[in-house]
N, C-alpha and C positions, 0 to 999 in steps of 0.2 A: 325481261327488259335488260338491254345491254347497259352496263355502267360506263359512263364516260369519265375518264380521269384527265384532269387538266393540271398542268404545273403552274405554280404561281410563286411569287416571291413572298416568303412567310413574313418578312419585315413589313412589306406593304399591306399584307392582310391584317396584321396586328395594328398597324397605324390606322388603317381604314376603320377597323372595328372600334378602336378607342375614340377616333374622331366622331363616328356616328353616335357612340354612347355619350360623348361630351355634348354634341349638338342636341341630343334628346333631353339631357339634363338641363342645358342652358335654355332651350325653347319649351321646356316642360311638356314634351310629347309623351303621351301615354302609349305603352306598348300594345300591339294588337294581341288578340287571343292566339294561343298556340295552335298550330295546325295539327290536326289528328288525321291519321290515315295516310293516303298517298299524295304527297305534295307535288309530285311530278305531273299529276293530272289537272292541277289548278291553272287557270289562266293567269298569266303574270304580265306586268308592264315592263319587263326587263328588255334592254336593248337586244336586237337580233344580231347585230354585227359588231365587230371591234370598233369600227368607225363611229357607229351610233353611240356606243358606250363612252368613247373618248370625247365625243362632242357633248354628251350630257355632263361629263366631268368638267369640261371647260365652261359650261353654262351654269354650274352649281356655285352660286355666289357665296353660299355659306361655307363651303369647303376651302375656297381660295385663301382666305386669311389664315386658316388653321394649318393647312398643308404647305402654304407658301406659294405665292404666285409664280415665282421662278421655277420651283419644282414642278408644279402642275403644267406650266407651259413646256418645259423640257420633256417631261414624261409623255405628254400628249404628242409632242413632235416625234419622239422615238416610236410611239405606238402607231401613229399615222404612217410613218415610213415603213414599219414592219408590215402593216396592212397592205400598203401599195406593193411591196415585194410579194406578199402572199397572192395578191390578185394576178400577178404576172406568171405564176407557176401553174403549169398544166398538171392537174391532179391525176392519180391513177384511174379514178372513175372517168374523167374526161377522156383519157387515152383509150380506155377500154370501150366506153360507150360511144364516143363521138368520132375519134380519129379512125377507129377500125371499121366504122360503119358508114364511111363516106362513099 
């Protein structure tokens, strides 16, 4: 299996982790059982695209007051803009498979 490496802002990762921990404590959410074995083979409810993930962030009413409405709106706006730029780029796969086989 090929490992996919994604870059992320470590400060946002820490803020998100702390926020989720805080929400778990505040709402008294019990943690799920640890996953044993291959977690990659599990069905997940994670968003498939960046647009879906950002829209879920905007819809998460519990996070807005903690992270700040202004930050969430600005961050979401930037990520929507980045995703729109991504959609306009012809990938190497598209060039190789689609443009050369017309």
